[in-house]
C-alpha positions as semicolon CSV with decimal commas, in nm:
position;residue;x (nm);y (nm);z (nm)
1;M;0,487;0,468;-1,738
2;S;0,491;0,841;-1,682
3;K;0,715;1,045;-1,455
4;D;0,409;1,106;-1,237
5;D;0,382;0,728;-1,178
6;E;0,734;0,734;-1,035
7;K;0,674;1,031;-0,805
8;L;0,699;0,949;-0,434
9;N;0,421;1,074;-0,207
10;K;0,365;1,041;0,166
11;H;0,026;0,918;0,280
12;S;-0,088;0,935;0,643
13;V;-0,285;0,639;0,778
14;V;-0,400;0,519;1,118
15;I;-0,306;0,158;1,193
16;A;-0,379;-0,015;1,524
17;G;-0,467;0,319;1,679
18;H;-0,152;0,506;1,580
19;Q;-0,083;0,736;1,289
20;T;0,197;0,652;1,051
21;S;0,305;0,766;0,710
22;I;0,365;0,552;0,405
23;T;0,589;0,672;0,124
24;L;0,501;0,510;-0,207
25;E;0,532;0,588;-0,573
26;N;0,199;0,696;-0,722
27;I;0,175;0,382;-0,934
28;F;0,192;0,161;-0,623
29;W;-0,058;0,376;-0,431
30;E;-0,309;0,360;-0,717
31;K;-0,267;-0,018;-0,748
32;L;-0,311;-0,061;-0,372
33;K;-0,639;0,132;-0,388
34;S;-0,748;-0,083;-0,684
35;I;-0,672;-0,407;-0,499
36;A;-0,866;-0,289;-0,193
37;K;-1,165;-0,203;-0,412
38;D;-1,145;-0,536;-0,600
39;D;-1,136;-0,722;-0,267
40;G;-1,427;-0,524;-0,123
41;K;-1,208;-0,384;0,155
42;S;-1,131;-0,036;0,269
43;L;-0,782;0,090;0,198
44;K;-0,722;0,115;0,574
45;S;-0,829;-0,248;0,622
46;L;-0,594;-0,372;0,350
47;I;-0,301;-0,171;0,486
48;T;-0,372;-0,303;0,836
49;E;-0,368;-0,659;0,700
50;I;-0,036;-0,601;0,524
51;D;0,104;-0,438;0,837
52;A;0,011;-0,737;1,053
53;N;0,198;-0,978;0,824
54;R;0,510;-0,780;0,744
55;S;0,873;-0,842;0,838
56;T;1,015;-0,523;0,685
57;N;0,915;-0,157;0,672
58;L;0,557;-0,094;0,573
59;S;0,623;0,078;0,241
60;S;0,840;-0,212;0,125
61;A;0,586;-0,465;0,250
62;I;0,314;-0,293;0,045
63;R;0,526;-0,299;-0,270
64;V;0,601;-0,671;-0,223
65;Y;0,233;-0,743;-0,153
66;I;0,132;-0,569;-0,476
67;L;0,396;-0,751;-0,682
68;K;0,286;-1,086;-0,541
69;R;-0,078;-1,006;-0,622
70;L;0,012;-0,907;-0,977
71;S;0,203;-1,230;-1,034
72;S;-0,067;-1,462;-0,899
């Protein structure tokens, strides 16, 4: 893992008609994009799905979602 993988970046997305920002390490953002592509979904669609099922902040929910996908 490189230092660039660990770098935090903010990404702006529109969910349910409102704009929000997600702060994720690059490695998580790249994996999220890969999962969306593998599932035949847009990144926005996948983030909206995660958002609808979360019980914590969105960035944390995305990390947990990715870890669960990797372990299944």
